[in-house]
C-alpha positions in Angstrom: 25.1 -5.3 18.4 25.0 -7.8 15.9 22.9 -5.4 13.7 25.3 -2.8 14.3 28.1 -5.1 13.2 26.7 -5.0 9.5 27.2 -1.3 9.1 30.9 -0.1 8.4 34.2 -0.3 7.3 35.9 0.2 3.8 38.8 -2.2 3.3 38.0 -5.7 1.4 41.5 -7.0 0.3 41.2 -10.1 2.8 37.9 -10.8 0.7 39.5 -13.8 -0.3 41.0 -15.2 3.1 37.9 -14.3 4.7 36.1 -16.5 1.3 38.1 -19.3 2.7 37.0 -18.9 6.4 33.3 -19.2 5.2 33.6 -22.0 2.8 35.4 -23.8 6.3 32.2 -22.8 7.8 30.0 -24.3 5.1 31.7 -27.2 5.0 32.1 -28.1 8.4 28.4 -27.3 9.4 26.6 -27.2 6.0 24.5 -24.8 4.5 20.8 -23.6 5.8 19.9 -23.2 2.3 19.4 -26.5 0.9 17.2 -27.4 -1.7 13.9 -29.1 0.5 12.7 -31.0 -2.3 15.9 -32.8 -2.8 16.2 -36.4 -1.6 16.8 -37.1 1.9 19.4 -39.6 2.9 19.1 -39.8 6.6 16.5 -38.3 9.3 17.6 -37.4 12.6 14.8 -36.2 15.4 12.4 -35.3 12.3 15.1 -33.2 10.8 16.1 -34.1 7.3 19.8 -34.5 5.7 19.5 -33.9 1.9 21.7 -35.5 -0.7 22.6 -31.8 -1.7 24.2 -31.6 1.7 26.2 -34.8 1.3 27.3 -33.9 -2.0 28.5 -30.4 -1.1 30.2 -32.2 1.9 31.6 -34.9 -0.5 33.4 -32.1 -3.0 34.4 -30.0 -0.1 36.2 -33.3 0.9 37.6 -33.7 -2.3 38.8 -30.4 -3.0 40.5 -30.4 0.1 42.2 -33.6 -0.5 43.6 -32.7 -3.7 45.0 -29.6 -2.8 47.0 -31.6 -0.3 48.3 -34.1 -1.7 48.2 -32.7 -5.5 49.4 -35.6 -7.8 50.4 -37.8 -5.3 46.5 -38.5 -4.8 46.4 -41.5 -6.6 42.8 -43.7 -6.9 44.2 -46.3 -4.8 45.2 -43.9 -2.1 41.8 -42.2 -2.7 40.1 -45.4 -2.2 41.7 -45.7 0.7 40.9 -42.9 2.6 37.2 -43.3 1.6 36.1 -39.9 1.2 32.1 -40.8 0.6 32.1 -42.4 3.9 34.1 -39.6 5.6 31.5 -37.0 4.1 28.3 -39.3 5.3 29.7 -40.0 9.1 30.3 -36.1 9.0 26.9 -35.4 8.2 25.3 -37.7 10.8 27.9 -36.9 13.6 27.2 -33.3 13.2 23.2 -33.6 13.6 24.3 -35.8 16.5 26.1 -33.2 18.2 23.4 -30.7 17.4 20.5 -32.7 18.6 22.1 -33.8 21.8 22.9 -29.9 22.5 19.4 -29.0 22.0 18.4 -31.9 24.4 20.8 -30.4 26.7 19.2 -27.0 26.4 23.0 -25.8 25.5 22.5 -22.2 23.7 24.9 -19.7 22.6 24.1 -15.8 23.6 24.1 -13.2 21.4 27.0 -11.7 23.3 28.9 -15.1 22.7 28.1 -15.0 19.1 29.1 -11.5 18.8 32.7 -12.0 20.8 33.4 -15.0 18.3 32.8 -13.0 15.4 34.7 -9.9 16.7 37.2 -12.1 17.9 38.4 -13.3 14.3 41.6 -12.2 12.7 40.5 -12.6 9.4 37.8 -10.2 10.0 39.8 -7.2 11.9 42.3 -4.7 10.5 45.1 -3.4 12.6 43.6 -5.9 15.5 40.2 -4.2 15.2 36.9 -5.9 14.0 36.1 -4.2 10.5 32.5 -4.4 9.9 32.9 -3.1 6.3 35.6 -5.9 5.7 32.9 -8.6 7.4 30.1 -7.6 5.0 31.9 -7.4 2.0 33.3 -10.9 2.8 29.5 -12.1 3.0 28.4 -10.4 0.1 31.4 -12.2 -1.9 30.4 -15.5 -0.8 26.6 -14.5 -1.5 25.3 -15.1 1.9 23.3 -13.0 4.2 25.0 -12.0 7.6 22.2 -13.7 9.3 23.0 -17.2 7.6 26.4 -16.9 8.7 25.5 -15.7 12.2 23.2 -18.7 12.4 26.1 -21.0 11.0 28.3 -19.5 14.0 25.7 -20.2 16.6 25.6 -23.8 15.3 29.0 -24.2 15.6 29.7 -22.5 18.7 26.7 -24.8 20.2 28.2 -27.6 18.7 31.5 -26.9 19.9 30.3 -26.3 23.9 29.1 -29.8 23.8 32.4 -31.2 22.7 34.2 -29.2 24.9 32.1 -31.0 28.0 32.6 -34.3 26.4 36.4 -33.9 25.8 37.2 -32.5 29.2 35.7 -35.7 31.1 39.4 -37.4 29.7 42.0 -37.7 32.0 45.5 -38.8 32.1 47.3 -40.7 35.1 51.2 -39.8 35.5 51.3 -43.8 35.1 49.8 -43.9 31.8 52.3 -41.1 30.6 55.1 -42.8 32.0 54.4 -46.2 30.1 54.2 -44.2 26.8 57.6 -42.9 27.3 58.7 -46.1 28.1 57.0 -47.8 25.2 58.3 -45.1 23.2 62.1 -45.4 24.4 62.6 -48.7 25.9 65.8 -50.6 24.4 66.0 -54.4 24.7 68.6 -56.9 23.7 67.4 -60.3 22.9 69.4 -63.7 22.2 68.1 -65.5 19.5 68.6 -69.0 17.4 68.0 -69.1 13.7 67.2 -72.4 12.2 67.2 -72.3 8.6 64.7 -74.4 6.3 67.1 -75.4 3.5 69.3 -77.1 6.2 66.4 -79.5 6.5 65.8 -80.5 2.8 67.8 -83.6 3.2 65.1 -85.1 5.6 62.5 -83.7 3.4 63.2 -86.4 0.6 59.8 -87.6 -0.3 58.7 -91.4 -1.6 56.6 -91.6 -4.5 53.7 -92.2 -2.1 54.7 -89.0 -0.4 54.4 -87.0 -3.8 51.1 -88.7 -4.8 49.6 -87.8 -1.4 50.9 -84.3 -1.7 49.6 -83.4 -5.1 46.1 -84.9 -4.6 46.2 -82.5 -1.3 47.7 -79.3 -3.3 45.9 -80.3 -7.0 45.0 -76.9 -7.6 48.3 -75.5 -7.2 49.6 -77.9 -10.2 46.7 -77.3 -12.5 47.3 -76.9 -15.9 45.7 -73.8 -17.7 43.3 -74.0 -20.6 45.7 -74.5 -24.0 45.6 -74.0 -27.3 47.1 -75.2 -30.8 47.5 -72.5 -33.8 48.6 -72.3 -37.0 50.0 -69.1 -38.2 51.0 -67.3 -41.7 54.0 -64.7 -41.5 53.8 -61.9 -43.7 57.3 -60.1 -42.6 58.0 -56.4 -43.7 61.7 -57.1 -44.7 60.2 -59.7 -47.2 58.5 -56.8 -49.1 61.0 -53.9 -48.3 63.4 -54.6 -50.9 61.1 -54.2 -54.3 59.7 -51.0 -52.6 60.7 -47.9 -55.0 61.9 -44.4 -52.8 61.5 -41.0 -55.0 64.1 -38.4 -54.2 61.1 -36.1 -52.9 60.3 -38.8 -50.6 63.3 -38.9 -49.6 63.7 -35.0 -49.0 60.1 -34.7 -47.3 61.4 -37.1 -44.7 64.3 -35.4 -43.8 62.6 -32.1 -43.4 60.6 -33.5 -41.0 62.9 -35.5 -39.1 66.3 -33.0 -39.5 66.2 -33.4 -35.4 67.1 -37.2 -35.2 70.3 -36.6 -37.6 72.1 -34.3 -35.6 75.8 -34.3 -34.3 76.9 -32.0 -31.7 73.6 -30.0 -32.1 74.3 -29.7 -35.9 72.2 -31.2 -38.4 73.9 -33.6 -40.9 73.8 -32.8 -44.6 71.1 -34.8 -46.5 74.5 -36.5 -48.3 75.4 -38.3 -45.2 72.0 -39.6 -44.2 70.4 -40.5 -47.0 71.1 -44.5 -47.4 69.8 -44.5 -43.7 66.3 -42.4 -44.7 66.0 -44.9 -48.0 66.9 -47.8 -45.3 63.4 -46.5 -43.0 61.5 -46.0 -45.9 61.9 -49.4 -47.4 61.1 -50.8 -44.3 57.9 -48.4 -43.5 56.9 -49.3 -47.2 57.9 -53.1 -46.7 55.5 -53.0 -43.8 52.4 -51.5 -45.3 53.1 -54.1 -48.4 52.7 -56.7 -46.2 49.6 -55.9 -44.6 47.9 -55.6 -47.8 49.3 -59.1 -48.5 48.0 -60.2 -45.0 44.3 -58.6 -45.4 44.6 -59.9 -49.1 45.3 -63.6 -47.6 42.8 -63.4 -44.7 40.0 -62.2 -46.8 40.8 -64.9 -49.3 41.1 -67.7 -47.1 38.0 -66.6 -45.3 35.7 -66.8 -48.3 36.9 -69.9 -49.1 38.1 -71.8 -46.0 41.4 -72.9 -47.6 44.2 -72.3 -45.2 46.5 -75.0 -46.1 45.9 -75.2 -50.0 46.2 -71.1 -49.7 49.8 -71.2 -48.0 50.7 -73.9 -50.4 49.8 -72.2 -53.6 51.9 -69.0 -52.5 54.9 -71.0 -51.2 54.2 -69.8 -47.2 55.3 -71.6 -44.5 52.9 -73.1 -42.0 54.0 -72.4 -38.5 52.6 -74.4 -35.4 52.4 -72.8 -31.6 50.9 -74.6 -28.5 50.3 -72.3 -25.7 48.7 -71.7 -22.1 45.7 -69.2 -21.2 47.7 -66.4 -18.9 51.4 -67.2 -20.5 52.9 -65.3 -22.5 53.6 -66.1 -26.2 57.4 -67.2 -27.1 59.1 -66.9 -29.9 58.0 -65.6 -33.2 54.9 -64.1 -31.8 56.2 -62.9 -28.7 55.7 -59.0 -29.4 51.9 -59.7 -30.6 49.6 -57.7 -27.7 46.4 -59.5 -26.9 46.6 -62.4 -29.1 46.7 -65.0 -26.5 43.3 -63.5 -24.7 41.8 -63.7 -28.5 42.7 -66.9 -29.3 40.4 -68.3 -26.4 37.1 -66.7 -27.6 37.7 -68.7 -30.9 35.7 -72.0 -31.8 38.0 -74.8 -33.3 38.8 -74.1 -36.7 38.0 -70.4 -36.8 40.3 -68.3 -38.7 41.7 -64.9 -36.8 41.9 -61.5 -37.3 45.1 -60.1 -38.5 47.4 -59.3 -36.0 50.7 -57.3 -35.9 54.4 -56.9 -34.4 57.0 -54.4 -35.3 58.3 -56.9 -37.9 55.2 -58.0 -39.7 51.5 -59.4 -39.9 50.1 -62.8 -38.8 47.2 -64.9 -40.0 46.3 -67.8 -37.7 43.4 -69.9 -37.1 42.8 -72.2 -33.9 43.3 -75.9 -34.5 42.4 -77.0 -31.2 41.7 -75.7 -27.4 42.6 -78.3 -24.5 40.4 -77.7 -21.2 42.2 -77.0 -18.0 42.9 -80.1 -15.7 44.3 -81.5 -13.1 48.1 -83.4 -14.3 49.2 -87.0 -13.6 52.3 -87.2 -11.1 54.6 -88.3 -14.0 53.8 -84.8 -16.1 54.5 -82.6 -13.4 56.9 -84.9 -10.9 60.0 -82.5 -10.9 57.5 -79.5 -9.7 55.8 -81.6 -7.2 59.1 -83.0 -5.9 60.3 -79.4 -5.4 57.4 -77.9 -3.9 57.0 -80.5 -1.6 60.3 -80.8 -0.4 60.1 -76.8 0.3 56.9 -77.4 2.2 58.2 -80.4 4.6 61.7 -78.6 5.0 59.8 -75.4 6.6 57.5 -78.0 8.7 60.5 -79.6 10.1 61.9 -76.4 10.8 58.8 -74.9 12.5 58.5 -78.2 14.6 62.0 -78.1 15.5 62.1 -74.2 16.5 58.6 -74.8 18.5 60.2 -77.9 20.2 63.6 -75.6 21.4 60.8 -72.7 22.1 58.8 -75.2 24.5 62.3 -76.2 26.3 62.8 -72.3 27.0 59.6 -72.0 28.4 60.5 -74.9 30.8 63.1 -72.9 32.1 66.4 -74.5 30.1 69.3 -72.2 29.5 69.5 -71.1 25.8 73.3 -71.3 25.8 72.8 -75.0 26.7 70.0 -75.9 24.2 71.8 -74.1 21.3 74.9 -76.2 22.0 72.6 -79.4 22.5 71.4 -78.8 18.9 74.6 -77.5 17.0 73.2 -74.4 16.5 74.5 -70.9 16.8 73.4 -68.7 19.8 73.3 -65.1 18.8 72.0 -61.5 20.1 70.9 -58.4 18.5 72.5 -55.7 21.1 70.4 -53.0 22.8 67.7 -51.5 20.5 64.5 -50.0 20.0 61.7 -52.7 19.0 60.6 -52.0 15.5 60.3 -54.2 12.7 63.5 -54.0 11.3 65.4 -56.4 14.0 69.0 -56.3 14.1 71.0 -59.0 12.8 67.5 -61.0 12.1 65.3 -58.9 9.3 62.4 -57.3 9.0 59.0 -58.5 10.5 56.1 -56.9 11.8 54.8 -59.9 13.9 58.2 -60.3 15.6 57.9 -56.7 16.2 54.6 -57.1 18.2 56.2 -59.9 20.4 59.1 -57.5 21.4 56.9 -54.9 22.6 55.6 -57.4 25.0 58.5 -59.7 26.2 60.5 -58.6 29.4 62.4 -60.0 32.2 59.2 -61.4 33.7 57.8 -62.9 30.7 61.2 -63.9 28.6 59.4 -66.0 26.1 57.1 -64.9 23.2 54.2 -67.4 22.5 55.1 -67.9 19.0 58.4 -68.9 17.0 58.8 -66.5 13.7 59.7 -67.4 10.0 62.4 -64.3 8.8 64.1 -64.3 5.5 63.9 -68.3 4.9 64.9 -68.8 9.0 62.4 -69.8 11.7 63.9 -67.5 14.7 63.6 -68.5 18.5 63.9 -65.6 20.7 64.4 -65.0 24.3 64.3 -61.7 26.3 68.3 -61.1 28.1 68.3 -57.3 29.1 66.7 -53.8 29.0 68.4 -50.6 28.7 68.3 -47.8 31.3 65.9 -44.8 30.6 67.2 -41.5 30.7 65.3 -39.5 33.5 66.7 -36.4 32.3 65.1 -36.5 28.6 61.9 -38.4 30.9 61.8 -35.0 32.8 62.4 -32.9 29.8 59.6 -34.5 27.8 56.6 -35.7 30.3 54.8 -32.8 30.1 54.5 -32.7 26.1 53.9 -36.3 26.1 50.8 -35.9 28.7 49.5 -32.9 26.4 49.6 -35.3 23.4 48.4 -38.0 25.2 45.4 -36.2 26.6 44.5 -35.0 22.9 44.4 -38.2 21.6 42.2 -39.2 25.0 39.9 -36.1 23.9 39.3 -37.0 20.7 38.6 -41.0 21.5 36.0 -39.7 24.2 34.5 -37.8 21.7 34.5 -40.6 18.8 33.3 -43.4 21.2 30.4 -40.9 22.6 29.3 -40.4 19.2 29.4 -43.8 18.1 27.5 -45.1 21.4 24.7 -42.1 20.6 24.6 -43.3 17.1 23.6 -46.7 18.0 21.2 -45.9 20.4 19.2 -43.2 18.4 19.2 -45.8 15.5 17.5 -48.6 18.1 15.1 -46.3 19.2 14.0 -44.6 15.7 15.7 -41.3 16.2 17.8 -41.5 13.9 17.3 -43.3 10.6 19.4 -43.9 7.6 17.5 -43.7 4.5 20.4 -44.3 2.0 23.8 -46.5 2.1 26.5 -44.5 1.3 27.2 -46.9 -2.0 24.4 -45.8 -3.5 25.3 -42.1 -2.9 
């Protein structure tokens, strides 16, 4: 019957669709015609997995992601998805499933294979299998029918084992109800806020406190490597006034930049914009002349090592600047790109290359370098005091919050506790637990606690820091679930949970078998993913 399927039909309009189907089969179940001379990356029960198979798997996965995400597929997203690891694991898992299917003597009969191919809608015309369409689709992909059928047979064999594993997954009514409750349970909580800034007055340090704090947190106050440079500026505007601009240059500039002088979509006449063009051309020529002068000065100083003498002879001002590594320049040098990193690669006394910004050009020399160091308290007293006060107020706030949580766990009434401490008792109102907590703010850590607290366990184990405040919470009440909605949704929830469990069972089984086969030497991983 399989041979008969290879001999008929006329229409091949769906060959592209069929091509996609076949590519998917090759993508998932691999090529049976891999180069046997290619490097082996793994062996399972004596069967080789070649690098070429990994390369094809990886490339197909990349193509899939590019088609799915388009321009949104950034390098960072691709790195997180780790397609190399996915492709490698897919090959190994596939080989494990087929190996175990052979161990269990699972087989696919000719009738099962024929039925699977006949049932593919892509191979049918008017609901009937079209053998000619099937044949032409395979020829279009340059694949022999025997190869495709072998791939399909492997797919069916693997599918049988996967179904056996997945079908062992069961879901109880209690699990379904628990999932529904988790997804729809609304709670109301009481909370007390302890603002850290309210305790700053109690965190005023002595000199001894600051000395100790600086010692314990010395790296936070480390002064970065510093540099002192001298520079001479050659400003474009200093040379622009003497630049001569011809009428020919003005007309040429106007012709090339006419669109820049439009008014309501219509170009202004040259006579109206001539002065502006002259100004632009003078500025450009001034910058060119300034660069030539800076380059000449640089070459002379480099040869004669006469930085001060040259500046004095030309009446040029030498300006001194001090700055630190990884700290942006300020003042006149603020617009120069890459100067900061360049300076720290020089030796003291070295003359640097010519640097430029939008207004001029500069030559400079490195006067001195200062190594990174831990400062004395007197140099950073204000910074240390500010950091200490913030840190200590947070510590005091946390301590106060934890003491209050301890009282609540001991059974103290929360309203009385808030009155005794002079703090406001608030409540969120009923809400679905999530990271955005009404009247409190965003906190993933608090979200996890909200899922666990209940009437029986009203207090969490911790206090929480949100938006500059420590929060103490206690469960107050739980909203009633909608039983009609539950009845309407329980079957779909059960189906969804069962599908998750089935996949979980399969992945867990694969992981266990993989470890067992490696320990027994039946599976040998010969190449690390990072080396592929």
